[in-house]
SEFI-680148 format. One line per field, with one value per atom (N, C-alpha, C): residue number from 0; residue in one letter; atom name; x, y, z. Coordinates in nm, 3 decimals, m for minus. Atoms other than C-alpha are relative to their C-alpha. Last residue first. Example, Ala and Ser with C-alpha at 12.3 -4.5 7.8 and 13.67 -1.06 7.14 Angstrom:
2
resi: c(1;1;1;0;0;0)
resn: c(S;S;S;A;A;A)
name: c(N;CA;C;N;CA;C)
X: c(m0.082;1.367;m0.077;0.089;1.230;0.090)
Y: c(m0.119;m0.106;0.109;m0.119;m0.450;0.120)
Z: c(m0.006;0.714;0.073;0.000;0.780;0.000)
END
This chain:
99
resi: c(98;98;98;97;97;97;96;96;96;95;95;95;94;94;94;93;93;93;92;92;92;91;91;91;90;90;90;89;89;89;88;88;88;87;87;87;86;86;86;85;85;85;84;84;84;83;83;83;82;82;82;81;81;81;80;80;80;79;79;79;78;78;78;77;77;77;76;76;76;75;75;75;74;74;74;73;73;73;72;72;72;71;71;71;70;70;70;69;69;69;68;68;68;67;67;67;66;66;66;65;65;65;64;64;64;63;63;63;62;62;62;61;61;61;60;60;60;59;59;59;58;58;58;57;57;57;56;56;56;55;55;55;54;54;54;53;53;53;52;52;52;51;51;51;50;50;50;49;49;49;48;48;48;47;47;47;46;46;46;45;45;45;44;44;44;43;43;43;42;42;42;41;41;41;40;40;40;39;39;39;38;38;38;37;37;37;36;36;36;35;35;35;34;34;34;33;33;33;32;32;32;31;31;31;30;30;30;29;29;29;28;28;28;27;27;27;26;26;26;25;25;25;24;24;24;23;23;23;22;22;22;21;21;21;20;20;20;19;19;19;18;18;18;17;17;17;16;16;16;15;15;15;14;14;14;13;13;13;12;12;12;11;11;11;10;10;10;9;9;9;8;8;8;7;7;7;6;6;6;5;5;5;4;4;4;3;3;3;2;2;2;1;1;1;0;0;0)
resn: c(N;N;N;I;I;I;E;E;E;L;L;L;L;L;L;K;K;K;E;E;E;K;K;K;D;D;D;T;T;T;E;E;E;Y;Y;Y;F;F;F;I;I;I;D;D;D;E;E;E;A;A;A;I;I;I;Y;Y;Y;G;G;G;K;K;K;H;H;H;D;D;D;P;P;P;M;M;M;S;S;S;G;G;G;L;L;L;M;M;M;S;S;S;I;I;I;L;L;L;R;R;R;G;G;G;F;F;F;I;I;I;E;E;E;F;F;F;H;H;H;A;A;A;L;L;L;S;S;S;D;D;D;N;N;N;S;S;S;L;L;L;K;K;K;N;N;N;M;M;M;N;N;N;S;S;S;S;S;S;F;F;F;Y;Y;Y;T;T;T;D;D;D;T;T;T;E;E;E;S;S;S;F;F;F;L;L;L;Y;Y;Y;N;N;N;E;E;E;Y;Y;Y;K;K;K;Y;Y;Y;L;L;L;L;L;L;F;F;F;S;S;S;T;T;T;L;L;L;D;D;D;S;S;S;F;F;F;K;K;K;S;S;S;A;A;A;Y;Y;Y;D;D;D;Q;Q;Q;K;K;K;L;L;L;L;L;L;D;D;D;A;A;A;Y;Y;Y;K;K;K;K;K;K;S;S;S;K;K;K;G;G;G;E;E;E;V;V;V;K;K;K;I;I;I;E;E;E;M;M;M)
name: c(N;CA;C;N;CA;C;N;CA;C;N;CA;C;N;CA;C;N;CA;C;N;CA;C;N;CA;C;N;CA;C;N;CA;C;N;CA;C;N;CA;C;N;CA;C;N;CA;C;N;CA;C;N;CA;C;N;CA;C;N;CA;C;N;CA;C;N;CA;C;N;CA;C;N;CA;C;N;CA;C;N;CA;C;N;CA;C;N;CA;C;N;CA;C;N;CA;C;N;CA;C;N;CA;C;N;CA;C;N;CA;C;N;CA;C;N;CA;C;N;CA;C;N;CA;C;N;CA;C;N;CA;C;N;CA;C;N;CA;C;N;CA;C;N;CA;C;N;CA;C;N;CA;C;N;CA;C;N;CA;C;N;CA;C;N;CA;C;N;CA;C;N;CA;C;N;CA;C;N;CA;C;N;CA;C;N;CA;C;N;CA;C;N;CA;C;N;CA;C;N;CA;C;N;CA;C;N;CA;C;N;CA;C;N;CA;C;N;CA;C;N;CA;C;N;CA;C;N;CA;C;N;CA;C;N;CA;C;N;CA;C;N;CA;C;N;CA;C;N;CA;C;N;CA;C;N;CA;C;N;CA;C;N;CA;C;N;CA;C;N;CA;C;N;CA;C;N;CA;C;N;CA;C;N;CA;C;N;CA;C;N;CA;C;N;CA;C;N;CA;C;N;CA;C;N;CA;C;N;CA;C;N;CA;C;N;CA;C;N;CA;C;N;CA;C;N;CA;C;N;CA;C;N;CA;C;N;CA;C;N;CA;C;N;CA;C)
X: c(m0.061;m1.371;m0.079;m0.094;m1.495;0.058;0.061;m1.834;0.147;0.082;m1.661;m0.064;m0.103;m1.436;m0.051;m0.014;m1.751;0.112;0.095;m1.866;0.014;0.014;m1.547;m0.093;0.118;m1.497;m0.049;m0.011;m1.129;m0.150;0.123;m1.090;0.016;0.020;m0.758;m0.137;m0.084;m0.643;0.002;0.079;m0.905;0.079;0.117;m0.745;m0.082;0.000;m0.422;m0.137;0.157;m0.484;m0.020;0.057;m0.230;m0.121;0.103;m0.047;m0.009;0.127;0.098;m0.103;0.030;0.348;m0.123;0.076;0.348;m0.013;m0.089;0.537;m0.129;0.091;0.462;0.097;m0.043;0.700;m0.114;m0.031;0.584;0.035;m0.107;0.603;m0.005;0.070;0.272;0.125;0.015;0.498;m0.062;m0.106;0.568;0.010;m0.035;0.215;0.145;0.079;0.107;0.071;m0.037;0.383;m0.064;m0.140;0.271;0.060;m0.008;m0.101;0.157;0.047;m0.008;0.004;m0.116;0.198;m0.025;m0.113;m0.104;0.151;0.055;m0.340;0.079;m0.021;m0.122;m0.051;m0.141;m0.092;m0.008;m0.010;m0.495;0.139;0.055;m0.504;0.018;m0.076;m0.274;m0.052;m0.102;m0.462;0.094;0.032;m0.768;0.106;0.037;m0.633;m0.041;m0.130;m0.508;m0.016;m0.041;m0.872;0.159;0.044;m0.984;0.039;m0.057;m0.782;m0.062;m0.130;m0.861;0.033;0.017;m1.254;0.181;0.069;m1.220;0.035;m0.136;m0.939;m0.060;0.061;m1.190;0.105;0.127;m1.051;m0.097;0.008;m0.682;m0.163;m0.078;m0.597;m0.033;0.101;m0.879;0.092;0.073;m0.630;m0.097;m0.055;m0.358;m0.121;m0.063;m0.583;0.061;0.109;m0.763;0.058;0.046;m0.461;m0.103;m0.135;m0.299;m0.066;m0.003;m0.649;0.084;0.113;m0.618;m0.050;m0.029;m0.278;m0.113;m0.102;m0.372;0.029;0.053;m0.675;0.086;0.092;m0.490;m0.056;m0.106;m0.240;m0.062;m0.009;m0.534;0.134;m0.082;m0.657;0.047;0.084;m0.897;0.077;0.043;m0.665;m0.103;0.112;m0.468;m0.052;m0.049;m0.172;m0.070;m0.135;m0.223;0.032;0.025;m0.580;0.097;0.106;m0.518;m0.009;m0.054;m0.189;m0.101;m0.027;m0.384;0.070;0.130;m0.526;0.028;0.036;m0.183;m0.132;m0.095;m0.036;m0.052;0.069;m0.370;0.096;0.152;m0.273;m0.035;0.020;0.103;m0.126;0.110;0.044;0.008;m0.020;0.345;m0.126;m0.123;0.242;0.001;m0.024;0.019;0.135;0.066;0.025;0.041;m0.063;0.085;m0.049;0.067;0.080;0.047;m0.064;0.121;m0.054;0.067;m0.001;0.086)
Y: c(0.001;m0.260;0.074;m0.101;m0.108;m0.013;m0.133;m0.297;0.115;0.020;m0.629;0.144;m0.004;m0.576;0.046;m0.140;m0.518;0.025;m0.063;m0.861;0.159;0.015;m1.044;0.100;0.057;m0.947;0.041;0.148;m0.905;m0.048;0.066;m0.516;m0.138;0.083;m0.407;m0.061;0.110;m0.280;m0.071;0.114;m0.051;m0.116;0.067;0.179;m0.103;0.131;0.194;m0.044;0.082;0.406;m0.105;0.098;0.668;m0.047;0.163;0.823;m0.079;m0.024;1.179;m0.142;m0.078;1.160;0.017;0.066;0.853;0.103;0.008;1.031;m0.062;0.061;1.055;m0.052;0.084;1.341;m0.118;m0.013;1.597;m0.140;m0.085;1.690;0.024;m0.138;1.558;0.096;m0.098;1.292;0.133;m0.047;1.191;0.055;m0.134;1.211;0.037;m0.120;1.000;0.088;m0.065;0.721;0.135;m0.030;0.679;0.063;m0.108;0.654;0.061;m0.106;0.399;0.136;m0.012;0.202;0.082;m0.083;0.217;0.060;m0.150;0.104;0.085;m0.056;m0.199;0.116;m0.061;m0.245;0.029;m0.113;m0.237;0.049;m0.110;m0.509;0.154;0.006;m0.738;0.133;m0.083;m0.664;0.014;m0.115;m0.788;0.084;m0.012;m1.142;0.183;m0.010;m1.166;0.080;m0.135;m1.056;m0.012;m0.119;m1.338;0.134;m0.010;m1.592;0.104;m0.047;m1.508;0.012;m0.149;m1.540;0.075;m0.056;m1.868;0.172;0.000;m1.999;0.060;0.005;m1.919;0.044;0.021;m2.038;0.036;0.149;m2.070;m0.038;0.084;m1.781;m0.128;0.126;m1.554;m0.126;0.045;m1.326;m0.132;0.058;m1.328;m0.042;0.109;m1.238;m0.091;0.108;m1.004;m0.122;0.020;m0.821;m0.107;0.100;m0.833;m0.031;0.130;m0.687;m0.079;0.085;m0.416;m0.123;0.036;m0.320;m0.076;0.113;m0.293;m0.070;0.124;m0.105;m0.119;0.066;0.152;m0.151;0.060;0.200;m0.064;0.145;0.218;m0.046;m0.015;0.517;m0.146;0.055;0.590;m0.010;0.124;0.668;m0.078;m0.076;0.858;m0.098;0.057;0.709;0.120;0.095;0.721;m0.055;0.141;0.848;m0.090;0.078;1.145;m0.106;0.055;1.198;m0.038;0.156;1.217;m0.041;0.053;1.561;m0.146;m0.011;1.685;m0.076;0.121;1.558;m0.009;0.121;1.774;m0.126;0.013;2.066;m0.123;0.040;2.043;m0.035;m0.063;2.010;m0.018;m0.001;1.913;0.096;m0.101;1.856;m0.012;m0.113;1.664;0.091;m0.139;1.351;0.107;m0.126;0.976;0.137;m0.118;0.621;0.152;m0.117;0.333;0.115;m0.134;0.003;0.126)
Z: c(0.142;2.242;m0.102;m0.003;2.585;m0.158;m0.019;2.568;m0.032;0.132;2.480;m0.008;0.115;2.754;m0.095;m0.035;3.008;m0.089;0.031;2.875;m0.014;0.143;2.910;m0.049;0.034;3.300;m0.167;0.044;3.345;m0.022;0.018;3.381;m0.049;m0.146;3.499;m0.003;m0.018;3.158;0.113;0.047;3.119;0.009;m0.113;3.388;m0.091;m0.085;3.225;0.039;m0.004;2.930;0.072;m0.125;2.963;m0.022;0.027;2.665;0.123;m0.091;2.772;m0.034;m0.122;2.524;0.025;m0.090;2.275;0.133;m0.129;1.965;0.091;m0.055;1.587;0.143;m0.095;1.515;0.053;m0.150;1.260;0.038;m0.060;0.916;0.147;0.030;0.725;0.086;0.141;0.616;m0.006;0.012;0.994;m0.153;m0.070;1.094;m0.025;0.034;0.803;0.062;0.110;0.870;m0.053;0.001;1.208;m0.093;m0.057;1.127;0.027;0.080;0.919;0.054;0.061;1.174;m0.126;m0.101;1.425;m0.113;m0.004;1.134;0.085;0.142;1.087;0.009;m0.025;1.488;m0.172;m0.074;1.490;0.015;0.102;1.220;0.086;0.177;1.403;m0.106;m0.038;1.745;m0.116;m0.014;1.587;0.028;0.134;1.478;0.024;0.042;1.878;m0.186;m0.051;1.980;m0.057;0.103;1.739;0.057;0.142;1.899;m0.113;m0.006;2.248;m0.167;m0.024;2.169;0.000;0.136;2.003;0.025;0.129;2.281;m0.122;0.112;2.583;m0.124;m0.039;2.915;m0.140;m0.085;2.857;0.012;0.086;2.608;0.094;0.033;2.772;m0.040;m0.117;2.964;m0.024;m0.084;2.674;0.130;0.078;2.382;0.127;0.011;2.597;m0.058;m0.120;2.667;0.029;m0.052;2.332;0.127;0.049;2.221;0.051;m0.083;2.503;m0.084;m0.109;2.351;0.069;0.002;2.004;0.131;0.067;2.051;0.012;m0.101;2.281;m0.023;m0.104;2.000;0.129;0.042;1.771;0.069;0.098;1.990;m0.055;0.081;2.241;m0.136;m0.092;2.543;m0.094;m0.138;2.310;0.048;m0.129;2.064;0.122;0.015;1.695;0.126;0.013;1.687;m0.021;m0.105;1.866;m0.031;m0.164;1.695;0.103;0.039;1.331;0.157;m0.029;1.462;m0.005;m0.130;1.525;0.021;m0.085;1.203;0.150;0.059;1.008;0.082;m0.044;1.191;m0.030;m0.128;1.129;0.069;m0.097;0.784;0.136;m0.186;0.539;0.039;m0.093;0.182;0.128;0.117;m0.089;0.054;m0.049;0.137;m0.115;0.052;m0.005;0.094;m0.073;0.154;m0.083;m0.025;m0.066;0.025;m0.003;0.008;m0.011)
END
């Protein structure tokens, strides 16, 4: 897949950073799906396997956002990234709501 931008834009790069590494970003999705993959690996292998597949998709999106941010003239970073409160949940139904 080829990714292109027409020029540099700090404004658009900053907007993409919210989707790159905020509480509700692809980074959070990736980490949450990996957490669920691990958490349910022994009790629900079907669910665990699906979460692992979703994590791969989220990682691909994360990489695309990082490239776009760079191409737009900014640095993709994780400054201020905090999403720890969702990683203490163990109830599958609540986790599905978060997903």
